[in-house]
C-alpha positions, 0 to 999 in steps of 0.5 A: 860472259865468263872470263875463261870465254874472254881468254879464248876470244882474245887467245890470251894468256893468263899472267896471275897465278890463280887456280882455275875456278878464278876463270869462272868469274862473271864479266858484265862490261868491258872498257878499252882505255889508256887513259886512268881517268876515263877508267874512273869516270865511265867504268862499271862494276864487274868489268874488264879493262883493256889497256896497254898501260903496265904500271901499278897505277892500273891495278890501283885504278882497277881496284877503285872501280871494281875492275875484276880483270885486266887484259893487256894488249899489244903484247905488253906485260907487266913487271913482277911488282905489278903482278904482285899487287893485282894478285893481292887485289884479287884481280887477274891479269891476262894478256894478248897480242891483239891491238886494243881495237881488235880485242874490243871489237871481238868481245862486243861481237860475242856479246860482252856489254851487248845487252838489250 
């Protein structure tokens, strides 16, 4: 699934400054967690992280496991330093008003991570 599809499904806004082609990136899996230790243990490459945490450690953890985008749920917004760090690491940040449970359910129903 492309990131642009995820943005539509989650009715999300793009937080980082990227050119439009950045939304063509393929996302293969998703993980919803506020515990970065779980992200380190279970996330696979080319993934999307859904979280309510908005600190720089989220970006640093995502970089370690090849997360391509982070979706901040519940209307949370990262500070300027976190956004700049994500941009420097080529990690796209998006934000949605949806709760994590709803966002994960919508993405699963749309086929993300729903492979045979």
